[in-house]
N, C-alpha and C positions, 0 to 999 in steps of 0.2 A: 528353078535352077538348082543343080546338085552341088553342094559344097564339097570342096576337097578337104582332105585331112588337115592340111595346113591352115585352110581358111576357117575350119570349125573350132580350132583351139582358141581358148581365151588368151588375150595378149598378156605377155609377161611384163611385170613392172621391174625394169632393170635400172632404175634411177640410182645414182650414187648414194643418195640419202637413205634409201631403203636398205641397200647393201650394208651401209655403215650401221644402221639400226640393228640388223641381224647379227653383225659381228659383236656389237656391244652386248646384246642379249645373250649370245653364246658365251661370251667371256664372263658375264655376270653369273650365268648358270654354273660354269666351271668353278668360279670362286666360291659360290655358295656351297657346292658339293665338297670342295676342299675344306671349307670352314667347318662343315658338319663332320667330316672325317677327322679333322684336327680336334674338334670338341669332344668327339667320342673317344679318341686316343687319350686326351688329357684327363677325361673323366675316369678312365680305368686305373684302378689302384690295386696294389698288392699289400696285404697285411701280414706282418711277421710277428708272432708272439715270441718274446724273448724270455726264455725260461728262467734265466739267472738274474735278469734285470727287473722283472716285473713290469715291463712296458711292451707296447706294440709299435713296431716301426712301420711307417706308411711309406710305400714306394710309388712314385709316379712312373707307370710303365711306359709312358711316351718318351721319357728322358732317362729312365733307369737311374734316377737319383732319389734321395729321400725327399719326401714332400715337405713343403714349408710348414705345415701344421703337424709334423711328426716330431717326436713320438707321442703316443697316447699312454698314460697322461703326460702332459708336458713337464710336470714336476712330480717327484715322488714315485712310489711304486704302486702298481695296480694290484699286485698279489705276490705271493711267495714262490710259486712254482707254476708259471703259465705254460700251458701245453696246447691242446686242441683249440682251434679257432674256426668259426664259420661266420659268413657274412650273408645277410638276407639279399634277395635278388635285386632289391632297389638300392642296395649299398648303404642303407641308413642305419642298420643295427648290426653290432658285432656280438657274437656269443663267444666267451673265452673261459676256458677251464683253469681254475687255480686248484691243482691237485693237492697242494700242501694244506690248504684250509678246507678242502672238500666242498667247494662251492662252484657254481656256474654263474659267471658275471655277464650281465647284459649292459652293453655300452652304446651310447649314442656316437655314431661314427663321425658326425660333423663337429661335435663339441668335445668329445672325449669324456663326457660325464657318465657316471654310473647310474643307470636307470633302475636296475633291480639286481638282487642277489638271490639265487635259488640255492638253498642249503642241502645238506645231506647227500652230496654227490661224491661218494667215497672213492678217493684216489682215481678220479677220471682222467682219461688221456685223450683218445680220439673222439671226435664228434663230426656229424655230417647232417646237412639238410636233406630232407626227402626230395625226390624229383619235382614234386608240385610246390615245394617251398613252404609248405604249411606246418611241417613237423620237423623238429630237431631230435636226432638220436644221439645219446651220450653213453659211452661205455664206462661203467663204474667197475674198476678192477677189484677192489676189496670186497664189494658186495655181490660180485658175480651176476650182474644184471645190466640190461640196457634200459635206460630211461628215455621216455618220449616226452618232449616238451612242445606245447602248443605255441607256435610262433606269434599268432595274432594276440593272444591273451597273456603270453609270457608266464604260463603256469604249467606245472608238471601234470601230464595227462595220465601216465601209468608207468609201471615198471615190469619188465619181462625178465624172469630168471633164465639164465643160460645153463646148458648142460656142462660146458667146459669150465675151466678155472682161469681167472685173471684176464677177462676180456679187455683188449687194448684198443682196437680200432673198430668202428661201426661203419659199414658201407652198404648203401642201398643199391639194389639192382636198378637198371635204367627205367624199367616200367614201374618201379615202386612196390613190386609184389613181395620181394624178399629183402630182409635186413640181415647182413652177415656180421658176426663178431669174430675177431681173431683172438684166440685164447692162448696167451703166452705160456702159462704153467702147464696146461694139459696138452700142448702141441696139437691143437684142434681148431676147427671153425664151427661155430653154431650157425645153422640156417633157420632164421625166424620167419614164419609166415606172418606178414604184416596184418592181414585181414583178421586172423584168429588170435593174434598177439601171443604166439606160442612158438617155442623152438621145436622144430619138427625133425631135425637131423643134426648129428655131430660128425664132422669129417676129420679124420686124422691127417695131419700134415707131415712134411718131411722134417720139420724142426719147429722151433718156437716162432709162430707167425706174428707178423706186425702189419705193415701196410698191405692194402688190397685194392684191386681195380678191375671192374667189369669191362668187357668189350661193349661197344655201343649197342650191339644186337642181343646182349645178355647171354651169349652162348658159352663164354668162358670167363673165369675169374683168375687173375694172376696174383699170387700171394708171396710176399717176401718172407722167407724163413731165416730168421736171424742166426740161429745156432747151426743150421745146416749149410749156410752159404749158398743157398739156392733160391730160385723163384719157382714155386709150384704152379702148375696149370691145372685148374679144376674145370672139368666139363659139367655144365649145369644140367645137361640132359639126364645124367645119372648121379650127379654130385660126387664124383670120384676124381682123385688126383691122377691125371693122365700122363704127366711128365714133370720132372724136376730139372730146372736149368741152372747150372752153376754160374754165379756172377761175381763172387768175391767174398770178402770177410764181412760178416754181420750185415746182411741185407736189412733194409729198414723201410723205405718208402716206395710206393708204386704210383705212377701216373700214366694213364692211358690217353693217347692222342685222340682227338675228336673223331677222326676218320677210322680209328681202330686198327690202323696198319702197324703202328709202333707202340711198344710199351716201354716206359722208362722206369728203371729200378735202381735205387741208390744202395751202395754198399758202404756202410758207415766206417768199417775198419779198413777198407781199401782206399777211401777217399775218391771214389769213382761213381759214375752213373752209367749203367749198361743200357744199351738200346736193343730191344728185342723185337724181331720180326714176329708178329702175332700169328701169322699163318704158318711159317716154318718152325716157330717156337724155338728160335735160336738167337744168340747174340750176334748182332751185325756191327756194333761199334761200342767202344768203351771211352768215356769222357772223364778226364781228371778234373776234379773240382776242389773244394776246400776239405778241411778235416771234419770227419764225422758228418757227411751229408745225410740228411734225415728226410723230411717230408717236402713235397714239391707241388707246384701248380702251374698250369698253362695260362697264357693270355687267351682271350676269347678267339682270336684268329689262329691260335695254335702255333704261331711263328716263334714264340719264346717260351722257355721253361725256366721257372725260378726255383732254385734249390737252396734250402736252408742248411748252412754248414755250422753245426753246433759247436765245434771246437775252434773254429776260425772266426766266430762272431761275424759272419758275413753271409751274403746270398750270392750265389753264382747265377748268371744269366746265360742260358744256352740257346743258341740259334738252332732251331730244329731242322732247318734246311741243310746246314753244314755240320751239325753236331759238334759245334765248337763253342767254347766259352767266350762271350763277347764283352762281358763286364763282370766285375766283382764289387758288390755294394756293401760297405760296412754297416752293420746293424748293432743291436744290443747284445748283451751277454747270453750265450747259448741259445740261439734261435732254434725253435722246435719245428717249425714248418712255415708254409705260405698258404694264404687263402686269397682268391680273387673272385669277387662277386659276379 
């Protein structure tokens, strides 16, 4: 006898108890996913080095409030002039520059305790971890060199002389092949070949360069030129300035969105952050923040940008979907920048 399609199907169990079980399991899965998302948001922190206070303010990015265990250290001063700060990928270790004492401090993020001090880092300012997280680059202005520090051993690996004068920020290309230094006094950028540990090119900029940011594909670098009031666009195919974009008075920091479509550049003298369309290379929005906005950092999802306002002793939180300030967070005296692991 030939079975019909209806007769060949396995009988469905439509009992109320089974339906109830499926509903419970579905709800449990949703709650578990929400708990994981909440835990991830709670775990994300922004670290703000306060240049004038000698402390690091810790911000919970889920609530946009100062964390319960902030600041670091909880009492006293960590240094005399804190500037560049970097956080390891696991969020456990902070590297902080004290440019007044010419040292690099290694801090336990959980306890706020000093783990190690690396000396002879002359008037350093900007620092950045390599894309693989294994090396820290430090720009030493007074000695005109880039220092490379081994993250696992917390030891200095080597020093690379730059061709320019007074290197301020160190920025790696996304593939880790290049390390750029912005040289304030010589109005130039050094291009260091990381493999050979040598500066292979010096590029003249429109003014005194400060913050820099690569597009994710490495095709362009956007450079804040403090004295020119512009952001230079450098094409990496020939390492030449292809365009200079006016943004305001004393440009300082640059942050590139994770998708590369937008570049944010702070103008310290104007108290604004300009939003640049990276393809059109033009300003599409200008956001008023605090006084002397300096360096910045995105949350991992790219939805928020945190901007250190050096003269307002605050951090502005920008919603990147609306380009509006949604929160202003009090921090310590003269915040230099923001780092998010």
